C-alpha positions in Angstrom: 126.2 131.6 39.4 123.5 131.1 43.2 123.3 134.9 43.2 122.5 135.1 39.5 120.0 132.4 39.3 118.1 133.7 42.6 117.7 137.0 41.3 116.5 135.5 38.0 113.9 133.3 40.0 113.0 136.6 41.6 112.7 138.8 38.8 110.5 135.5 36.6 108.3 135.6 40.3 107.7 139.3 40.1 106.6 139.6 36.1 104.4 136.7 37.0 102.4 138.6 40.3 103.0 141.8 38.5 105.1 143.4 41.1 108.1 145.5 41.0 111.1 143.9 42.0 112.1 146.7 44.7 108.6 146.2 46.0 108.7 142.6 46.6 111.8 143.1 48.9 110.2 145.7 50.7 107.4 143.5 51.6 109.7 140.8 52.6 111.3 143.3 54.8 108.4 144.3 56.3 107.1 140.8 56.8 110.1 139.8 58.4 110.3 142.7 60.7 106.4 142.2 62.0 107.2 138.4 62.9 110.1 139.2 64.8 107.8 142.2 66.5 105.3 139.4 67.1 107.6 136.7 68.5 109.1 139.2 71.0 105.2 139.6 72.2 104.9 135.8 72.2 108.1 135.5 74.4 106.8 137.8 76.8 103.7 135.5 77.5 105.7 132.4 77.4 108.3 133.5 79.5 104.9 135.1 82.1 103.9 131.4 82.0 107.1 129.8 82.5 107.8 132.0 85.8 104.5 131.6 87.0 104.4 127.9 86.6 108.3 128.2 88.3 109.7 126.2 85.3 107.4 123.2 85.8 105.5 122.5 82.6 106.5 121.4 79.2 105.9 123.0 75.8 102.2 121.6 75.2 101.0 123.3 78.5 102.6 126.5 78.0 101.1 126.6 74.3 97.6 126.6 76.1 98.4 130.0 78.0 100.5 131.6 75.1 97.1 130.9 72.6 94.9 132.7 75.0 96.4 135.7 73.4 97.7 134.2 70.3 95.5 132.0 68.9 97.0 131.3 65.6 100.8 130.7 67.3 101.9 127.2 66.7 103.6 124.5 68.7 106.5 124.8 66.4 106.9 128.4 66.4 106.7 128.2 69.8 109.1 125.7 70.2 111.7 127.8 68.4 111.3 130.9 70.4 111.4 128.7 73.7 114.8 127.3 72.3 116.1 130.2 71.7 115.3 131.3 74.9 116.3 128.3 76.8 113.2 128.1 78.8 112.9 124.4 79.3 111.1 122.2 81.6 112.8 120.4 84.8 114.4 117.0 84.1 113.2 114.0 85.2 115.1 111.4 87.4 114.9 108.0 88.7 113.1 107.2 92.1 113.1 104.4 94.5 109.7 101.9 95.2 107.8 103.0 98.0 105.8 99.4 98.0 106.1 96.5 100.5 103.8 93.7 99.0 105.4 90.7 101.0 102.7 90.3 103.8 100.1 87.9 104.6 97.1 90.4 104.4 94.5 89.4 102.0 94.6 91.3 98.8 91.5 92.5 96.3 90.7 91.6 92.4 92.2 94.5 90.4 88.8 96.1 89.2 89.8 99.0 87.0 92.3 96.5 84.4 94.4 100.0 83.6 90.9 101.2 82.1 91.4 104.5 84.1 88.6 106.9 82.1 86.0 107.7 84.4 83.3 109.6 83.3 81.4 111.1 86.3 82.9 112.5 89.8 83.9 110.2 92.9 83.8 107.1 90.9 87.5 106.1 91.0 90.1 107.0 93.9 93.5 105.6 93.3 96.0 106.3 95.7 99.8 105.7 96.6 102.9 107.1 98.6 106.1 108.8 97.7 109.0 110.4 100.0 111.0 113.7 99.6 114.1 113.9 101.0 114.9 116.6 104.1 118.2 117.6 105.9 116.4 116.1 109.2 115.3 113.0 107.2 112.6 111.4 105.1 109.2 112.8 104.8 106.3 110.7 103.5 103.6 111.7 101.3 100.5 110.0 100.8 97.8 111.0 98.3 94.3 110.2 96.9 93.5 111.1 93.3 89.9 111.6 91.8 90.5 110.1 88.5 87.2 112.1 86.9 88.7 115.5 86.9 92.6 114.2 88.3 92.4 116.7 91.4 94.2 115.3 94.4 91.4 115.2 96.8 93.5 113.9 99.9 97.2 113.8 101.2 98.9 113.5 104.3 102.7 113.7 105.2 104.6 112.3 108.2 107.4 111.1 109.3 106.9 107.3 108.8 105.5 105.4 105.9 102.8 103.4 107.8 99.2 102.6 107.4 98.3 105.6 109.8 99.9 108.1 106.7 97.7 106.7 104.3 94.5 106.4 106.7 95.2 109.9 107.3 94.9 111.0 103.7 91.8 108.7 102.9 89.9 110.3 105.8 90.7 113.9 104.4 89.3 113.0 100.9 86.2 111.6 102.7 85.4 114.9 104.8 86.0 116.7 102.0 84.1 115.1 99.5 81.9 112.6 101.1 81.5 110.3 98.3 78.6 108.0 98.0 78.2 103.8 97.9 79.8 102.6 95.1 83.1 104.5 95.0 86.2 101.9 94.0 89.2 102.9 95.7 92.2 101.6 93.9 95.8 101.0 95.3 99.2 98.9 95.1 99.2 95.7 97.2 101.2 97.2 99.8 101.1 96.2 103.4 99.8 99.9 104.2 96.5 99.7 102.0 96.2 95.7 102.6 96.3 96.0 106.6 93.4 95.7 108.5 93.0 99.1 109.7 92.9 100.4 106.3 90.7 98.0 104.6 88.0 98.4 107.7 88.1 102.1 106.9 87.5 101.5 103.5 84.7 99.1 104.1 83.2 101.7 106.9 82.5 104.0 104.0 80.9 101.3 101.5 84.1 101.9 99.4 85.2 99.5 97.0 88.3 97.9 97.5 90.4 97.5 94.3 94.7 96.4 94.2 96.7 96.3 91.3 98.5 93.0 90.5 101.7 92.1 92.0 104.6 93.4 90.0 102.4 95.5 87.2 103.2 99.1 88.3 101.2 100.1 85.1 98.1 98.9 87.2 98.3 101.9 88.9 100.2 104.2 86.7 97.6 106.9 86.9 98.4 107.6 90.4 102.3 107.3 90.1 101.7 109.7 87.0 101.4 112.2 89.6 104.2 111.3 91.7 106.4 111.6 88.6 105.1 115.3 88.0 105.7 116.4 91.7 108.9 114.9 92.1 110.3 116.3 88.3 108.8 119.8 89.3 109.2 120.4 92.9 111.2 117.7 94.5 114.1 117.1 92.5 115.8 120.4 92.1 114.8 121.6 95.5 116.2 121.5 98.7 114.7 121.3 101.8 116.2 121.8 105.6 113.4 121.0 107.7 110.3 118.4 107.1 108.1 121.7 107.7 109.5 123.3 104.6 108.8 120.5 102.3 104.9 120.2 103.7 104.3 123.8 102.9 105.9 123.3 99.2 104.1 119.8 98.8 100.6 122.1 100.1 101.5 125.0 97.5 102.0 122.4 94.5 99.0 120.5 95.1 96.0 122.5 96.7 97.3 125.8 94.6 99.4 124.8 91.3 98.2 121.0 90.7 94.5 121.4 91.3 93.8 125.0 90.2 96.4 126.2 87.8 98.4 123.1 86.0 97.0 122.4 82.6 96.2 118.5 82.3 96.3 117.0 78.9 94.2 114.1 79.8 91.2 116.6 80.5 91.4 118.8 77.9 94.4 120.8 78.5 92.3 122.7 81.1 92.9 122.7 85.3 91.3 120.1 87.3 89.4 122.7 89.3 88.2 124.2 86.2 87.1 120.9 84.3 85.1 120.1 87.8 83.5 123.6 87.6 82.5 123.2 84.2 81.2 119.5 84.3 78.8 121.2 87.4 78.1 124.1 85.4 76.6 122.4 82.4 75.0 119.8 84.3 73.1 122.5 86.3 72.2 124.1 83.0 
């Protein structure tokens, strides 16, 4: 009965559209075949993007690459192709805190108050520390992130989670970008950032210090979001025999991939370096 009902519906539709039933079925077969062929081409672009990003990026960023060639491709369509071929992003794990705020150093007010939108370069830098496990022990990573374009502007690695590690990251950013007066430097209340030596470096360069409130991790979420990304995409699913191996991987991830290739949703789904380039191109014009 259902088949007869379906045939009756097709016949009725064909009469309304004034087409033959055989013509309708030929068109339907052609349309399905064309869609399958295009899906295979979309898959080729999807797979190339997935492999180029080493499985470290999700559907939205893959969609940005696919739409460079197939601008009409929708998110749902790409999701079904991704699901069919099991091209999923590497999954997230938990990680431990590295902040030690039990100290007697003075802390500075929170100037950001979770307002993370910045309209010009080098107005706000945020910083934080994380770690990478190796067979030779922990490798610690300190970074400085420019909130304007989300680039990592300074980083340092070391065997110890101390003030010197953080100073080297900040010094690298200062040498490279030479910020002017008024730059806000935001961190948590960790002993490394609150120490006299670190704060002396901040003030010597006419930088304004700002610190998160104690026990409020969302105050520095913009820095921690980078660590969530690097842990998820580079650390959790890799094995490093030595610290040198981990250092090399970190450099590749930050300088080659994160700053220059990885699409960032917060800046229009383009890479930080491209966002920076377009800003200065528009300003020059």
